[in-house]
C-alpha positions in Angstrom: 232.9 54.9 259.3 236.2 55.2 257.5 239.2 53.8 259.1 241.7 56.3 260.6 245.4 55.5 261.0 247.9 57.2 263.2 251.6 57.2 262.2 254.5 56.8 264.8 257.2 57.4 262.3 259.7 55.7 260.2 262.0 53.1 261.4 264.7 51.2 259.6 264.7 47.4 260.1 267.2 44.7 258.8 265.1 44.7 255.6 264.8 48.5 254.7 262.6 51.2 256.2 259.0 50.6 257.7 256.3 53.0 258.8 255.3 52.3 262.4 251.7 53.1 263.5 250.2 54.0 266.8 248.5 50.4 267.2 251.8 48.8 266.9 251.7 47.7 263.1 254.1 48.2 260.7 254.2 49.0 256.9 257.3 47.7 255.1 258.4 50.0 252.3 260.4 48.1 249.7 261.4 50.3 246.6 258.6 50.5 244.0 255.9 50.3 246.6 252.9 52.7 246.3 252.7 55.2 249.5 249.0 56.5 249.5 247.2 58.3 252.2 244.9 61.4 252.8 244.7 63.4 255.8 241.3 63.3 257.5 239.1 66.2 256.0 238.5 68.7 258.8 241.0 67.0 261.2 243.8 69.0 263.3 247.4 67.8 264.2 247.6 67.1 267.9 250.4 66.4 270.1 251.7 63.1 270.3 252.5 63.1 273.9 256.1 61.8 275.5 257.7 59.0 276.5 254.7 56.6 275.6 252.1 58.7 277.3 249.5 60.7 275.6 249.1 64.5 275.9 247.0 65.2 278.7 245.3 68.2 276.9 245.7 66.9 273.1 247.2 70.2 272.3 247.2 71.2 268.8 250.6 71.6 267.0 251.9 73.0 264.0 251.7 71.5 260.8 255.4 72.1 260.0 256.6 70.9 263.2 258.9 67.6 263.0 258.4 66.9 266.6 254.8 67.0 266.7 254.8 67.8 270.5 253.5 70.7 272.5 256.2 72.5 274.6 255.3 70.7 277.7 255.5 67.2 276.3 258.8 68.3 274.3 260.3 69.1 277.6 259.3 65.7 279.1 260.3 63.9 276.1 263.9 65.3 276.5 264.0 64.5 280.1 266.4 61.4 281.0 267.5 61.5 277.4 271.1 61.1 276.2 271.1 63.9 273.9 270.1 66.2 276.8 272.9 65.0 279.0 270.6 63.9 281.7 271.7 60.2 281.8 275.0 60.3 282.9 274.6 57.1 285.1 273.7 55.0 281.8 275.9 51.8 282.0 275.5 50.9 278.4 278.8 51.1 276.3 278.5 53.8 273.7 280.2 54.1 270.2 281.8 57.5 269.2 281.4 58.0 265.1 282.0 60.1 262.2 279.0 60.5 259.7 279.1 61.9 256.3 276.1 63.5 254.6 277.6 65.0 251.7 280.7 67.2 250.5 281.8 69.2 253.7 279.0 67.7 255.8 280.5 65.5 258.7 279.5 65.4 262.2 280.5 63.4 265.3 278.1 61.7 267.4 277.6 58.9 269.8 275.0 55.9 270.0 274.6 52.9 272.1 276.7 50.0 271.1 273.6 47.7 271.4 271.8 50.1 268.5 274.4 49.0 265.7 274.1 51.1 262.8 270.2 52.1 263.5 271.0 55.5 264.6 273.1 56.4 261.4 270.3 55.2 259.3 267.7 57.3 261.2 269.9 60.3 260.6 270.4 59.6 256.7 274.2 59.3 257.2 275.4 58.3 253.7 278.8 56.8 255.1 280.0 56.5 258.5 282.9 55.2 260.6 283.4 54.4 264.2 286.0 56.1 266.2 285.8 53.8 269.4 283.5 52.5 272.4 283.5 53.1 275.9 281.5 54.3 278.8 278.8 57.2 278.0 280.9 60.0 279.7 283.8 58.9 278.0 282.2 58.7 274.6 280.9 62.4 275.4 284.2 63.8 276.3 285.6 62.3 273.0 282.8 63.9 271.2 283.6 67.3 272.7 287.2 66.9 272.1 286.5 66.6 268.4 284.4 69.6 268.4 286.7 71.9 270.3 289.9 70.6 268.4 288.7 69.9 265.0 285.6 72.0 264.7 283.4 69.0 264.0 279.8 69.7 264.5 277.4 67.4 266.3 274.4 68.4 264.3 273.5 68.9 260.7 270.0 70.1 259.6 268.0 67.8 257.5 267.5 70.6 255.1 270.9 70.7 254.5 271.3 66.8 254.1 268.7 67.0 251.5 270.2 69.7 249.4 273.2 67.7 248.4 271.6 64.3 248.5 271.4 63.8 244.6 275.0 65.1 244.1 277.0 62.6 246.0 280.1 61.2 244.4 279.5 57.8 242.5 282.6 56.3 244.1 282.4 54.8 247.7 286.0 55.7 248.2 285.1 59.3 247.5 282.4 59.3 249.8 284.6 57.9 252.6 287.4 60.6 251.8 286.5 63.1 254.3 285.9 61.0 257.3 289.1 59.1 256.4 291.0 62.1 256.9 289.1 63.3 260.0 289.4 59.8 261.7 293.3 60.2 261.1 293.2 63.7 262.4 291.2 62.7 265.5 293.1 59.6 266.5 296.3 61.6 266.6 294.8 64.0 269.0 296.0 64.1 272.6 293.4 63.9 275.5 291.4 61.0 274.5 289.8 59.3 277.7 291.5 56.3 278.8 288.3 54.1 279.1 287.4 54.7 275.5 288.7 51.8 273.3 289.7 53.0 269.8 288.4 51.8 266.7 290.2 51.4 263.3 288.9 53.2 260.2 286.2 51.0 258.9 283.7 52.9 256.6 280.2 51.6 256.2 278.3 53.0 253.1 274.5 53.4 253.0 274.2 54.6 249.3 272.5 51.2 248.2 270.7 50.8 251.4 268.9 54.4 250.7 268.4 53.5 247.0 270.0 56.8 246.1 272.5 55.7 243.5 269.5 54.9 241.1 266.7 57.2 242.0 265.7 60.3 240.1 266.3 63.7 241.4 263.6 65.1 243.5 262.2 68.7 242.5 261.1 69.7 246.1 259.9 68.6 249.6 256.6 68.6 251.2 256.4 71.4 253.6 253.7 70.3 255.8 250.5 68.2 255.7 247.0 69.7 255.5 243.6 68.5 256.3 242.1 67.0 253.2 245.3 66.7 251.5 247.1 63.5 250.6 249.9 61.8 248.3 249.8 58.7 246.1 253.3 57.9 244.8 256.0 55.3 244.3 258.8 54.8 246.7 262.0 55.6 244.7 264.4 56.1 247.7 264.5 56.7 251.4 267.2 58.2 253.9 266.7 59.0 257.4 263.1 60.0 258.2 262.5 61.1 254.4 260.8 59.3 251.5 261.4 59.9 247.9 258.3 59.7 246.1 257.4 59.5 242.5 253.9 61.4 242.8 252.0 63.7 240.7 254.5 63.5 237.7 257.5 64.5 240.1 259.8 63.4 242.7 259.5 65.0 246.0 260.7 64.4 249.4 258.3 63.6 252.5 259.7 63.9 255.8 257.7 61.3 257.6 258.1 63.2 261.0 255.3 65.6 259.5 252.8 62.6 259.4 252.8 62.1 263.2 249.9 63.7 265.1 247.4 63.5 262.2 244.6 61.3 261.4 245.3 59.5 258.2 242.9 57.5 256.0 242.6 55.9 252.4 243.6 58.0 249.4 240.8 58.4 247.2 242.3 60.0 244.2 243.7 59.1 241.1 246.8 56.3 241.4 249.4 59.2 241.0 248.6 62.2 242.9 249.9 64.9 245.1 247.7 67.3 246.8 250.2 68.9 249.6 252.1 72.1 249.7 255.7 71.8 248.2 258.7 73.8 248.6 260.7 73.5 245.5 264.4 73.2 245.9 266.3 76.2 244.7 268.7 74.2 242.3 267.0 70.7 242.8 268.2 69.1 245.9 271.8 68.9 244.3 273.2 70.1 240.9 274.4 66.4 240.1 272.0 63.9 240.6 238.9 42.6 250.1 236.7 43.1 252.9 236.0 46.8 252.0 237.9 47.8 255.0 241.4 48.9 254.1 244.0 46.7 256.2 246.6 49.0 255.6 247.3 52.4 254.0 250.0 51.2 251.4 
């Protein structure tokens, strides 16, 4: 019987992106690595459960869902989450940050100090700078202050991030310019919580970490995984949950969140192949730029 793998998603380690599997194993993803898998023929995508617990009914979920959770498990997953403002008593210190994803795309957010830059890598932030650090509710009030006073959003859809990723300025100073200006305006505002310790402007650039400076321009994105479909391609870049793969004679973006909930097996097609539905970018994503048993999918 062929071995079936279940993906838990993409994580960013100190050495770069890794795919995490349900059994705890990981697959490192250095540039140039071949990413190859098939979706189990006749399989269906099922809910991944919530907070470490399996879905009690193994509910089916849409192939286009990035959460891969049924309605009930999605509700449970958000319970006691910082994002849902249900953990007001969290004693950990939090950073408030400004993140830049491309021209005109800046968001404000918070992340636990102990997580370092992990949250920014997971979001695909090309450049960021911290505004300060303090208790959770002080960080939340600062985030709300920037949204109300400066109109800075706290969310930017991944589709918009992908749309500008290949048209980014070549200079790190240019990439940092918008958050530099917003950092100055933010620190000049009245009403900052006294318990939040302000931070100077110190931009951190992820262009090289993501491999975007040298990567060819993708022509589209995988819309969803389908039973019997699959991909075999070379990893040329990665940002947030996205893998940029040279497959089937073109470069496409695969959101690894679409892989969760599926049974995945060994790729049996040609070395370079793509058998998944792809949505073409309207203008490109941007105008500028041996036991016989497989011990890993890649």
